[in-house]
N, C-alpha and C positions, 0 to 999 in steps of 0.2 A: 103478397108483400111480406110474408113470412119467410119464403125463400131469399127475398132480395136482402133482408137484415141477415140471413145465416149466411149469404155469400159475402157481404160485406165484412161480417166479423172473421170469416175466414180468411179475406184477405189481407185485413188488419194484423192477424195472426201471423200469417206467413212471411209479411213485412217485418213485424219486429223480430222474429226469428231470424231473418234474413241479416238483420244489421246487430243482433246481439253479437258480444265478443268477450273473451277473458285476456287479460293481461300477464304474460307470463315472464318471470324472473328467476333466476338461480337461487336456491335455498340458503345455499353458503354466502358468507360475506367475501366481498373482494379486497384482496391484500396487493398492495403497490408500494413501491418505491419513491422516496421522494424524488422529484426531476424527471420520472419517467411518466409515460403515456399509458393511459388505464381505457377499458371498455368498460362502460355497465349494461350489461346485455339487457333487454327488453323485447317482446315481441307479442304480436295479435294472435291468438288462436279461436277460431280456425283462422288462418290466414285471409287478410283482406287488404285493400289497397288504402293504406294510410296518407296517401297524400291529400285525399277531401277531408282529413280527421284534425282535429285540435290535438297537439301533442305537447305536454308540459312536464319538465322535469324539474324539481324544486325540493327544497329542503324543510325539514319539519317548520310548522307553524309561517311559511314563507311562500304560500300559495300565490299571492299577489307579486312577489319578487321571484320570478322564476330563474332558474340556472339557465335554462334554455326555454324559449317557447316557439313552437311551431304553427305558424297559423296563416291560412290562405297562401301558402307556398312560400311564407317569409318567416324568417327566424330572428328573433329577439333575445338577446345576452345579457346576463346580470352583468355588470360592470366589474366585479372579481373576477368574473369568469370571460371577461371579453378576450376573442383570440385565443381561448383556451379550451372551449368547448364546440361541438359538433357532432351532428348525427352521424353513426357509423354502421358497421356491418357486424353482427355479432359473430359470424363466421364466414368461411369463402363460400360457403353455399349459399348464403342467404340472397334473396333475391331485392333487398333494400326496402325502401317505404313502399312500394308497389307491392311487395309482397308481406308487410306488416311489420318488417323490422325497424322497431325506433330507438335501438341502443344508443346510448349518449358515450362519447368520447369526450376525456379531459387529459389535456396536455400539461407538460411543466408541474407536477403534482406539489403542493405545499403540505405541509403538516396541518394546515387551517382547512386544508380541503377533507379531511377525515370527519365523516358525518353519515346519516342516513338520507339517502337520495330517493323520493318518489317519482315512479312513472306512472304519470297520468294520459291517459288517452281517453277523449270523448266526440261523439258522433250526434248526429241531429236527436236519436233516440235512444241512445246507451251509451255508458262511460264505464270505466273500471281503471283500478290504479294498484299497484304493488309497490314495495320498498325493497330497496337495495342498498346493504350496508357495505359502505366503503373502509377499508382499516389503511390507512397510511403508515409505511415503517420505513426508517433510516439504518443502514449498517453503518455502522460507525468505523474509524480508524483502527487498524491493528494495533493491539496492545504495546506497548514500549515497557521492558523491564528495566531497572535501573536497582545497581546493589550499592549498599551503605554498610561498612563494617560497624557492629557494635562493640562496646566495650566487653560485653561478655565473651567474645568470642564466635558468636553468632553473627548471621547477614540480615540486615531489612532489606526486603526485596519489594520495591515500589513498583506497580502496574496501572500506567495512565493509557486512557483513550478517550476520543470524544465524537462528535456527530452522530449520537444513537437517537433513535425515538422508535418505541418509548423508551423507559429507562430498563436498560439490559442486566441480566443474573451474571453475577460474576461468580467464578469459582478456580480454584487452584488445585494443581495436582503435579506429583512427582513422577518421577520416570517409571515407579512401579504400579503405577496408574493407581496411586493413593491418593485418596482427596484430603486437603488439607485444609485446615480452618483459617480463613483472614483474618488479620490482625486488625481489620477494621476496613470499612468502605465509606466514601463520599462521595456526593452525587450533587452537581450545579446543572442550573439549565441557562442557556444563554439567550439572547435576544431573537435569535433564530429558531426558538422553542426545542431545539435539542440540547442533550444531555453530554457533560462530561464527567467521565468516571474516573476516580482515584481509590486504589485497594492497594492496600499492604499486607505482609507477614514477615514473620522471622523465620530462619531456619538455621541449620549448622551445617557443616560440612559431612557431617555422617547421615543426614536425613535422606539425602538425594544428590544425583550427578545433575540430572536436568529436571527442571522447572519449569511449570507452565502456569500461564494466566490467561482462562478463557472469559470471553464475554459473549452473552447469546442472548436472542430475542424469542418470545413463544412460539414463534412461529419455525424454529430450528437452525435459522441460519446465525452464525457465530464467526467469530475472528478469536485467532490465539495468538498469544506471545511466548516464546521460550528462552530461558537462560541458563547457559553452562555453569552451574553451582562451583563446579573443581575448578573451571579455568577463571575464576575471579582473582585478582591480584589484591592481596589485604596490605603489601607493602605499597602502598599507592601515596606518593610524596605529594599529591594534590588533597590530601586527607585534612582538612582544616582543623580537625578535633585534635591533633597532635602532630605539628609539622617538621617535629625531630625524629618523629617515631621511626618512620622508614630509613633516614640517612644513618641513624644510629645500629639499627640491625643489619643493614648491607655492611656498614663499617666492621661491625662484629664478626660478621660471615668472614669478609676479606681476611679480618685478622685471625682467625682460626685457621683459615686455609693456608695463610702465609707460616703460621707456627708449625702446621703439619709439614709444609714442604722442608721447611727451615730444620726441622727434627730429621727427617727422611735424609736432608743432604748432609748433616753432620754426622750422621751414625751409619752412611751407607756402606763404608768399608766392613762394618761387622754384619753385613746382609749378605747371605749365602746368592751366589751369580748376581753380583752387584751390578756389574755393568748392565747387562740386560735389565735388572729391575730398576735400576735408576731411569732407563729411558721409558720405560713402561710408566711408572708412576709419574714421572713429571710432564710426560707428554698427554697422559690421561687425564691431569688435571688442567693442563693447558686447553685440552681440547673441549673439555665439559663447560670451561668459561666463554670459549670462542661461542661453541654451537649450541649453548642451553636457548632454548626458544627459536632457534633459526628454522627455515623451511628449505625444502629440497625443490630449488627453481626449477630442476630438471624434470622431476617429477611432475610439476605443474604445465611444463611446456609440451607435456605428452599429449595436453587438450587444448593445443594452440590452434587458432584459426585466424584465416586471413580477414582481416577488417578494413573496408573502404567506407570514406563518406558517402552518403546519398545526397547528389546533388538536386535530385528533384525535390527533396525537403528542405532546402538550406534557406537559412534567414540572410536577407542580403548585406546584413553586417559582418559575417566570417567571409575570409578570403581561402581558398582551397586550391591544393597545388594540382596538376595535371593529372598525376597518379592517384589523385584521392587520398593521400596520405597525411599531407602537411595542411595544418590548419591555425589562421591566425585571424587576428582583427583587421579589417580591410581597412586602406587608407584614407577612404573617405566617410567610414565609419564614425558617427558623432553620440556619443552614450546619450541616453535619453533624460539621466537624471543620475543622481549622486549612489555609490554603491555598486556592487556588484552587477555586472552586465548580463543580467540571466536570459537575454533574449538573444545571445548570441550562440545557443546551443545549436550544434550540429549533430546528425545522427547516422548511425552506421547504416549500411544497404545491407546489412545482412539481419536476418530474423533467426530468433530459436525459441523454440517451444518446447525443448526437452534436453536432456543431456549436460554434461560438463563441458564447459567452452572457456578457454584463457587467450588474453591478448596482453600486450604490453605498448605503454606510452612513454616516448622520451620527451623529459620537461626540460633539458638543457641542449643547447649548441654551442660548444666551446668556441671562441673563448668569451662568451658571454655567460652569465651568471644564472642559475637557474629559476624557470618561473616561480612568480610569487603568486601570480593568478591563475586559477584554471578550476574545472569542475569536471568530474569523470564520473560515470556511472551507466545506468541503463534506464529506459523508458519502454513503457507499454505501447506497441504498434498502433498507431493512429490516436495517440493522446499527445502529440507533436505541438503543443500550443505554449511556448516557453514565453511568457508574458513579465513574470515577477516572481519572486521566492513563495508568496502566498499560494500562488497556480502550481509549485512545483513540490506536491507532496506525494506520500507513500500511496496515501488512498486514491490519487488522481493519476498514480501508475507513472511515478518517477522515485528512484532511488538514486543516492549520489553522494559523494564526498567532494567538499570544495575546499581550497586554497583560496583566502581571501585576504593576501597581503598581510598587513598589521593585524587585521581582524582573525588572524589563525585559520586553523582547519575545524571544519565541522560538517556534520553530515544534516540531512534534510528531514530526520526524524521529528516527531512531535513529543517534545519539545527536542529542539536540537541539542545533538551531543558534539560538545568542542573536544578537540583533540592536540596534544603537544608532542609535536614529530621532529626530533633533533638526530640527526641532521634533514635539512630539508628534502624531501625525495627528488632524485634526479632522474630516476625511471621507475614507472608505476607499472605493477601487473595486477589484473584483474580476473579472477576468476568466478565465471556464472556458473553454480549448481541449481538448473533448473528444477530438477526432480526435488532435492532437499529444500529448495526456498533459499538458498544463501547467495549473497553477493559478498566476496571478499577482495580485500586490497592487500598489495605487496609492495614492501620498498625493495626491489630489485638487487640493486649493487648492495645494499645492507643485508639482504636476505631475512627481512624480517616479515613478520604478519603485522598489519597495521589496523585492520577492522574488519568484522563480518557483521553483515546486516542480514537477520533472519526475516523471512515473509513467505508468502505464500502466492507463487506466480500463477497467472491465468491468461490464456491467449498468448500470443507471441511478443518477444520483447527484442529491443534492439540498443545497441550501444549508445552512448550519448557521450559528446565531449563538447566542453566550450573553453577557448582560448584564455578568456579574460581581455584584459586591456591595460598596456603599458609597459609588457615586457619585451625584451630584446630577443628572446628566444621563442621560437614557436612550439606548438602543440603538436608533436610527432609520432604517427601511429606506427610502430615498428613491426619488421616480419621477423618473427621468432626463430632463432637457429634451432638446429634439430637439437632435440636431447642428448645427451649423453649418457649414457650407461654407467651407473656407479656400481661397484661391487658391495657396497653397504649403503642401503636406502636408508635415507632420515625421512621418518613419516611427516607429511603436512601437517603441524598442529600448530594452535596457537595460545598462547598465554593471555591474549585478550579476551575479554568476556565478548559473547555474541548480543549483538542488538536486535532484539526481537523487534523490527518498528514497520514491517511492511505486510503489506500486506497482500488477504485473497482479494484480488479486485473482482470486482463483479463485471 
């Protein structure tokens, strides 16, 4: 009798031992971006077939409302996680449920998903559970810097960015890597739970040449915007604080130059070597007035590339020529609504992921007038979903300059920057400097720099074109002529500030 009892106890002990297990999860928290897919690893040790067990993933104090419940071969999901949660493999070597892998996959992450998740596994005579912490983050848009002259001669630099979670840290730095103290920081939170940040600081021309504003998360991820302080034009006619200041100073400079020229002309006979000296003085002044702020188009054309429209990624609205160089709206196209037709975007067949690349676009076909509606820039490869303006942002992989008829010229930065271009460009040059993270626009016939957008490119980008609607002239991608070597090189410089709005796309 005693032997029977001992045998029964041993059998029962062996049975319990065979059914005991431990739930294993990572020690560190899991960090994932908003909108991404994440795996919360959880597995049974020693490995055991989990198909016959009950698996329950739930958040604190919500055992009876599990995110996902696996029971008797069926899966039940909480309403807020419906079609977003599933069981998955925690590694490529995993054998799945049969091997005891009960990891949870969450798709289309939201900020509200940030929480602790408990992995609970139970059998007939054993159960165990462990907690996995999920941290959700959102990397905001690249900071955009805007200068505003102050009465004391300094410049107030404003730095704005949106789409962050949690609140980012803000830091200012000069070109000498000197940390600057911000004048202030304000934060606001939108209905989507994400933060918008506005910081500002005041500097003088002697403080630095290049100023940067960085926003970063505790994870180490950050975005940076830069502004060339020395390139800021203080004689800005749009300065509402004193609309007569710029014209007055310009008139004063012209008067002084005129007076100097008059004096040189009047007393030219008293100067030694008068003929040669007169020619040098007069020509020198004339050359300076004409070429100040100009760019060397021949130098830009050394980086010229041939661009054609990619027919495979073409919206049915645009019409493209056989050589894929001319684009305009199709005759049968009907605008979907009022405003600029952003859906008419066409993209270049060429992709760039390094180096400098230059191309030119003709915006007039005589005798027709210059186009009033167009959009020209670059887009990240694979992000060709042009529906409306809200979808075409630097954080989404788009950078462009737009001409919207009576609404003027503007960029797609956040907020957009409006420009006054006179005369209206008839031929636009575009220089993509991938490595420096700059996209520059030039008015070719006027040999003028229009605008430079500063960002951080990741992955390959392609040229982007939109012909607009209603113009007689089409948008024509030109074959740049061979550059002509000049004995005196004029550096490619800009008297316009850099727009640091774009971004490293992730």
